[in-house]
PyMOL commands that place a pseudoatom at each C-alpha (Angstrom):
pseudoatom trace, name=CA, resn=MET, resi=1, chain=A, elem=C, hetatm=0, pos=[15.156, -17.672, -24.435]
pseudoatom trace, name=CA, resn=ARG, resi=2, chain=A, elem=C, hetatm=0, pos=[18.639, -18.949, -23.712]
pseudoatom trace, name=CA, resn=ALA, resi=3, chain=A, elem=C, hetatm=0, pos=[21.403, -18.183, -26.212]
pseudoatom trace, name=CA, resn=ASP, resi=4, chain=A, elem=C, hetatm=0, pos=[22.174, -21.895, -26.622]
pseudoatom trace, name=CA, resn=ALA, resi=5, chain=A, elem=C, hetatm=0, pos=[18.586, -22.581, -27.754]
pseudoatom trace, name=CA, resn=ILE, resi=6, chain=A, elem=C, hetatm=0, pos=[19.060, -20.521, -30.913]
pseudoatom trace, name=CA, resn=ARG, resi=7, chain=A, elem=C, hetatm=0, pos=[20.170, -22.595, -33.898]
pseudoatom trace, name=CA, resn=ILE, resi=8, chain=A, elem=C, hetatm=0, pos=[22.740, -21.695, -36.521]
pseudoatom trace, name=CA, resn=GLY, resi=9, chain=A, elem=C, hetatm=0, pos=[21.172, -19.669, -39.341]
pseudoatom trace, name=CA, resn=GLU, resi=10, chain=A, elem=C, hetatm=0, pos=[18.181, -18.483, -37.346]
pseudoatom trace, name=CA, resn=ILE, resi=11, chain=A, elem=C, hetatm=0, pos=[17.431, -14.764, -37.325]
pseudoatom trace, name=CA, resn=TYR, resi=12, chain=A, elem=C, hetatm=0, pos=[16.091, -13.193, -34.151]
pseudoatom trace, name=CA, resn=ARG, resi=13, chain=A, elem=C, hetatm=0, pos=[15.018, -9.690, -33.252]
pseudoatom trace, name=CA, resn=PHE, resi=14, chain=A, elem=C, hetatm=0, pos=[15.858, -8.572, -29.722]
pseudoatom trace, name=CA, resn=PRO, resi=15, chain=A, elem=C, hetatm=0, pos=[17.288, -5.665, -27.757]
pseudoatom trace, name=CA, resn=SER, resi=16, chain=A, elem=C, hetatm=0, pos=[21.042, -5.806, -28.150]
pseudoatom trace, name=CA, resn=VAL, resi=17, chain=A, elem=C, hetatm=0, pos=[23.222, -5.142, -25.146]
pseudoatom trace, name=CA, resn=HIS, resi=18, chain=A, elem=C, hetatm=0, pos=[25.982, -4.382, -27.661]
pseudoatom trace, name=CA, resn=ALA, resi=19, chain=A, elem=C, hetatm=0, pos=[24.143, -1.757, -29.720]
pseudoatom trace, name=CA, resn=ALA, resi=20, chain=A, elem=C, hetatm=0, pos=[21.746, -0.424, -27.045]
pseudoatom trace, name=CA, resn=LYS, resi=21, chain=A, elem=C, hetatm=0, pos=[18.764, -0.852, -29.365]
pseudoatom trace, name=CA, resn=ILE, resi=22, chain=A, elem=C, hetatm=0, pos=[16.621, -3.548, -30.942]
pseudoatom trace, name=CA, resn=LYS, resi=23, chain=A, elem=C, hetatm=0, pos=[18.515, -5.329, -33.736]
pseudoatom trace, name=CA, resn=TYR, resi=24, chain=A, elem=C, hetatm=0, pos=[18.134, -8.344, -35.984]
pseudoatom trace, name=CA, resn=HIS, resi=25, chain=A, elem=C, hetatm=0, pos=[20.735, -10.959, -35.031]
pseudoatom trace, name=CA, resn=VAL, resi=26, chain=A, elem=C, hetatm=0, pos=[21.875, -13.871, -37.207]
pseudoatom trace, name=CA, resn=CYS, resi=27, chain=A, elem=C, hetatm=0, pos=[23.182, -16.869, -35.265]
pseudoatom trace, name=CA, resn=VAL, resi=28, chain=A, elem=C, hetatm=0, pos=[26.478, -17.978, -36.842]
pseudoatom trace, name=CA, resn=ALA, resi=29, chain=A, elem=C, hetatm=0, pos=[27.756, -20.287, -34.066]
pseudoatom trace, name=CA, resn=PRO, resi=30, chain=A, elem=C, hetatm=0, pos=[26.441, -21.284, -30.639]
pseudoatom trace, name=CA, resn=GLY, resi=31, chain=A, elem=C, hetatm=0, pos=[26.051, -17.988, -28.764]
pseudoatom trace, name=CA, resn=TRP, resi=32, chain=A, elem=C, hetatm=0, pos=[27.683, -16.020, -31.618]
pseudoatom trace, name=CA, resn=PHE, resi=33, chain=A, elem=C, hetatm=0, pos=[25.720, -13.514, -33.663]
pseudoatom trace, name=CA, resn=VAL, resi=34, chain=A, elem=C, hetatm=0, pos=[26.193, -10.936, -36.401]
pseudoatom trace, name=CA, resn=PHE, resi=35, chain=A, elem=C, hetatm=0, pos=[23.906, -7.951, -36.901]
pseudoatom trace, name=CA, resn=ILE, resi=36, chain=A, elem=C, hetatm=0, pos=[21.684, -7.051, -39.798]
pseudoatom trace, name=CA, resn=ASN, resi=37, chain=A, elem=C, hetatm=0, pos=[22.178, -3.338, -40.437]
pseudoatom trace, name=CA, resn=THR, resi=38, chain=A, elem=C, hetatm=0, pos=[20.370, -0.758, -42.520]
pseudoatom trace, name=CA, resn=ASP, resi=39, chain=A, elem=C, hetatm=0, pos=[23.606, 0.571, -43.981]
pseudoatom trace, name=CA, resn=ALA, resi=40, chain=A, elem=C, hetatm=0, pos=[26.843, -1.093, -44.979]
pseudoatom trace, name=CA, resn=SER, resi=41, chain=A, elem=C, hetatm=0, pos=[29.678, -0.547, -42.572]
pseudoatom trace, name=CA, resn=LYS, resi=42, chain=A, elem=C, hetatm=0, pos=[33.197, -0.020, -43.810]
pseudoatom trace, name=CA, resn=HIS, resi=43, chain=A, elem=C, hetatm=0, pos=[34.060, -3.714, -44.056]
pseudoatom trace, name=CA, resn=ASP, resi=44, chain=A, elem=C, hetatm=0, pos=[32.659, -7.107, -44.868]
pseudoatom trace, name=CA, resn=CYS, resi=45, chain=A, elem=C, hetatm=0, pos=[28.956, -6.470, -45.410]
pseudoatom trace, name=CA, resn=LEU, resi=46, chain=A, elem=C, hetatm=0, pos=[26.714, -8.854, -47.289]
pseudoatom trace, name=CA, resn=PRO, resi=47, chain=A, elem=C, hetatm=0, pos=[23.688, -7.257, -48.975]
pseudoatom trace, name=CA, resn=ILE, resi=48, chain=A, elem=C, hetatm=0, pos=[20.331, -8.963, -48.451]
pseudoatom trace, name=CA, resn=VAL, resi=49, chain=A, elem=C, hetatm=0, pos=[17.081, -7.995, -50.110]
pseudoatom trace, name=CA, resn=ARG, resi=50, chain=A, elem=C, hetatm=0, pos=[13.656, -7.487, -48.633]
pseudoatom trace, name=CA, resn=ALA, resi=51, chain=A, elem=C, hetatm=0, pos=[12.195, -9.746, -51.336]
pseudoatom trace, name=CA, resn=ASP, resi=52, chain=A, elem=C, hetatm=0, pos=[14.048, -12.683, -49.716]
pseudoatom trace, name=CA, resn=TYR, resi=53, chain=A, elem=C, hetatm=0, pos=[13.497, -11.511, -46.122]
pseudoatom trace, name=CA, resn=PRO, resi=54, chain=A, elem=C, hetatm=0, pos=[10.050, -9.838, -45.931]
pseudoatom trace, name=CA, resn=PHE, resi=55, chain=A, elem=C, hetatm=0, pos=[10.412, -8.993, -42.219]
pseudoatom trace, name=CA, resn=LEU, resi=56, chain=A, elem=C, hetatm=0, pos=[12.884, -6.278, -43.273]
pseudoatom trace, name=CA, resn=ASP, resi=57, chain=A, elem=C, hetatm=0, pos=[11.592, -2.777, -43.912]
pseudoatom trace, name=CA, resn=HIS, resi=58, chain=A, elem=C, hetatm=0, pos=[14.068, -2.397, -46.801]
pseudoatom trace, name=CA, resn=ASP, resi=59, chain=A, elem=C, hetatm=0, pos=[17.124, -4.007, -48.357]
pseudoatom trace, name=CA, resn=SER, resi=60, chain=A, elem=C, hetatm=0, pos=[19.816, -4.344, -45.697]
pseudoatom trace, name=CA, resn=PHE, resi=61, chain=A, elem=C, hetatm=0, pos=[23.243, -5.797, -44.918]
pseudoatom trace, name=CA, resn=ILE, resi=62, chain=A, elem=C, hetatm=0, pos=[24.583, -8.611, -42.772]
pseudoatom trace, name=CA, resn=ASN, resi=63, chain=A, elem=C, hetatm=0, pos=[27.680, -7.230, -41.084]
pseudoatom trace, name=CA, resn=ALA, resi=64, chain=A, elem=C, hetatm=0, pos=[30.319, -9.973, -41.176]
pseudoatom trace, name=CA, resn=SER, resi=65, chain=A, elem=C, hetatm=0, pos=[33.013, -7.828, -39.584]
pseudoatom trace, name=CA, resn=ARG, resi=66, chain=A, elem=C, hetatm=0, pos=[32.101, -8.291, -35.933]
pseudoatom trace, name=CA, resn=ILE, resi=67, chain=A, elem=C, hetatm=0, pos=[30.906, -11.222, -33.845]
pseudoatom trace, name=CA, resn=PHE, resi=68, chain=A, elem=C, hetatm=0, pos=[28.742, -10.554, -30.798]
pseudoatom trace, name=CA, resn=GLU, resi=69, chain=A, elem=C, hetatm=0, pos=[29.018, -13.257, -28.160]
pseudoatom trace, name=CA, resn=TYR, resi=70, chain=A, elem=C, hetatm=0, pos=[26.516, -14.333, -25.530]
pseudoatom trace, name=CA, resn=GLU, resi=71, chain=A, elem=C, hetatm=0, pos=[27.141, -16.926, -22.848]
pseudoatom trace, name=CA, resn=PRO, resi=72, chain=A, elem=C, hetatm=0, pos=[25.368, -20.218, -23.703]
pseudoatom trace, name=CA, resn=ASP, resi=73, chain=A, elem=C, hetatm=0, pos=[23.175, -20.023, -20.595]
pseudoatom trace, name=CA, resn=GLU, resi=74, chain=A, elem=C, hetatm=0, pos=[22.540, -16.289, -20.972]
pseudoatom trace, name=CA, resn=GLU, resi=75, chain=A, elem=C, hetatm=0, pos=[18.871, -15.403, -21.129]
pseudoatom trace, name=CA, resn=ILE, resi=76, chain=A, elem=C, hetatm=0, pos=[18.061, -13.225, -24.121]
pseudoatom trace, name=CA, resn=ILE, resi=77, chain=A, elem=C, hetatm=0, pos=[15.051, -11.170, -23.135]
pseudoatom trace, name=CA, resn=GLY, resi=78, chain=A, elem=C, hetatm=0, pos=[12.468, -10.457, -25.809]
pseudoatom trace, name=CA, resn=ALA, resi=79, chain=A, elem=C, hetatm=0, pos=[14.005, -12.698, -28.485]
pseudoatom trace, name=CA, resn=LEU, resi=80, chain=A, elem=C, hetatm=0, pos=[11.585, -13.085, -31.399]
pseudoatom trace, name=CA, resn=ARG, resi=81, chain=A, elem=C, hetatm=0, pos=[12.415, -15.563, -34.152]
pseudoatom trace, name=CA, resn=THR, resi=82, chain=A, elem=C, hetatm=0, pos=[11.767, -13.842, -37.451]
pseudoatom trace, name=CA, resn=ALA, resi=83, chain=A, elem=C, hetatm=0, pos=[13.345, -16.042, -40.124]
pseudoatom trace, name=CA, resn=VAL, resi=84, chain=A, elem=C, hetatm=0, pos=[16.033, -18.512, -41.094]
pseudoatom trace, name=CA, resn=LEU, resi=85, chain=A, elem=C, hetatm=0, pos=[18.825, -17.744, -43.534]
pseudoatom trace, name=CA, resn=LEU, resi=86, chain=A, elem=C, hetatm=0, pos=[18.301, -18.990, -47.031]
pseudoatom trace, name=CA, resn=LYS, resi=87, chain=A, elem=C, hetatm=0, pos=[20.920, -21.517, -48.123]
pseudoatom trace, name=CA, resn=LYS, resi=88, chain=A, elem=C, hetatm=0, pos=[22.168, -19.080, -50.779]
pseudoatom trace, name=CA, resn=THR, resi=89, chain=A, elem=C, hetatm=0, pos=[22.594, -16.327, -48.183]
pseudoatom trace, name=CA, resn=ALA, resi=90, chain=A, elem=C, hetatm=0, pos=[24.437, -18.703, -45.854]
pseudoatom trace, name=CA, resn=ARG, resi=91, chain=A, elem=C, hetatm=0, pos=[26.847, -19.591, -48.669]
pseudoatom trace, name=CA, resn=ASP, resi=92, chain=A, elem=C, hetatm=0, pos=[27.367, -15.896, -49.432]
pseudoatom trace, name=CA, resn=LEU, resi=93, chain=A, elem=C, hetatm=0, pos=[27.922, -15.216, -45.722]
pseudoatom trace, name=CA, resn=ILE, resi=94, chain=A, elem=C, hetatm=0, pos=[30.581, -17.947, -45.625]
pseudoatom trace, name=CA, resn=GLN, resi=95, chain=A, elem=C, hetatm=0, pos=[32.383, -16.167, -48.472]
pseudoatom trace, name=CA, resn=ALA, resi=96, chain=A, elem=C, hetatm=0, pos=[32.073, -12.798, -46.701]
pseudoatom trace, name=CA, resn=VAL, resi=97, chain=A, elem=C, hetatm=0, pos=[33.560, -14.301, -43.542]
pseudoatom trace, name=CA, resn=GLN, resi=98, chain=A, elem=C, hetatm=0, pos=[36.392, -15.883, -45.552]
pseudoatom trace, name=CA, resn=ARG, resi=99, chain=A, elem=C, hetatm=0, pos=[37.196, -12.485, -47.094]
pseudoatom trace, name=CA, resn=SER, resi=100, chain=A, elem=C, hetatm=0, pos=[36.946, -10.593, -43.804]
pseudoatom trace, name=CA, resn=ARG, resi=101, chain=A, elem=C, hetatm=0, pos=[39.923, -8.428, -43.028]
pseudoatom trace, name=CA, resn=VAL, resi=102, chain=A, elem=C, hetatm=0, pos=[38.946, -7.866, -39.412]
pseudoatom trace, name=CA, resn=LEU, resi=103, chain=A, elem=C, hetatm=0, pos=[37.741, -11.188, -37.986]
pseudoatom trace, name=CA, resn=LYS, resi=104, chain=A, elem=C, hetatm=0, pos=[40.343, -13.267, -36.191]
pseudoatom trace, name=CA, resn=PRO, resi=105, chain=A, elem=C, hetatm=0, pos=[41.334, -16.554, -37.873]
pseudoatom trace, name=CA, resn=VAL, resi=106, chain=A, elem=C, hetatm=0, pos=[39.763, -18.587, -35.054]
pseudoatom trace, name=CA, resn=GLN, resi=107, chain=A, elem=C, hetatm=0, pos=[36.491, -16.668, -35.457]
pseudoatom trace, name=CA, resn=LYS, resi=108, chain=A, elem=C, hetatm=0, pos=[36.519, -17.341, -39.189]
pseudoatom trace, name=CA, resn=ASP, resi=109, chain=A, elem=C, hetatm=0, pos=[37.194, -21.048, -38.646]
pseudoatom trace, name=CA, resn=VAL, resi=110, chain=A, elem=C, hetatm=0, pos=[34.371, -21.428, -36.118]
pseudoatom trace, name=CA, resn=VAL, resi=111, chain=A, elem=C, hetatm=0, pos=[31.777, -19.457, -38.099]
pseudoatom trace, name=CA, resn=ILE, resi=112, chain=A, elem=C, hetatm=0, pos=[32.620, -21.103, -41.425]
pseudoatom trace, name=CA, resn=GLY, resi=113, chain=A, elem=C, hetatm=0, pos=[32.516, -24.566, -39.851]
pseudoatom trace, name=CA, resn=GLN, resi=114, chain=A, elem=C, hetatm=0, pos=[29.199, -23.898, -38.138]
pseudoatom trace, name=CA, resn=LEU, resi=115, chain=A, elem=C, hetatm=0, pos=[27.556, -22.421, -41.227]
pseudoatom trace, name=CA, resn=LEU, resi=116, chain=A, elem=C, hetatm=0, pos=[28.812, -25.263, -43.426]
pseudoatom trace, name=CA, resn=GLY, resi=117, chain=A, elem=C, hetatm=0, pos=[27.372, -27.729, -40.923]
pseudoatom trace, name=CA, resn=ALA, resi=118, chain=A, elem=C, hetatm=0, pos=[24.012, -25.958, -40.995]
pseudoatom trace, name=CA, resn=LEU, resi=119, chain=A, elem=C, hetatm=0, pos=[23.660, -25.776, -44.809]
pseudoatom trace, name=CA, resn=ASP, resi=120, chain=A, elem=C, hetatm=0, pos=[21.752, -29.051, -45.163]
pseudoatom trace, name=CA, resn=GLY, resi=121, chain=A, elem=C, hetatm=0, pos=[19.050, -27.792, -42.796]
pseudoatom trace, name=CA, resn=LEU, resi=122, chain=A, elem=C, hetatm=0, pos=[18.474, -24.568, -44.740]
pseudoatom trace, name=CA, resn=SER, resi=123, chain=A, elem=C, hetatm=0, pos=[16.235, -24.075, -47.754]
for i in range(1, 123): cmd.bond("trace and resi %d" % i, "trace and resi %d" % (i + 1))
show_as sticks, trace
zoom trace
């Protein structure tokens, strides 16, 4: 699957070239992803619960402190669509991005704009 075929708010599981293991990735802008992690990192993590996202093995965290970029035409091998963000989670993620102390202002602007634009398509 090409990176530009993944829509904002979709969650995919695939081997990450950035983490050298299989990770859940949340698309936050075209070709831009954040990880879902088991543990909270030091900054800007949004808790999510297994009850809302049953594909998870346990409650987890969306890490809003680092954006992982893929070229739009980059082929993402083994990408498996697992879910779509709930509207409530997307709103909470927008707030986490706004509060981020480590994302660059341009990253915040892009991600917030993309997530706001995707809200109507989420449930």
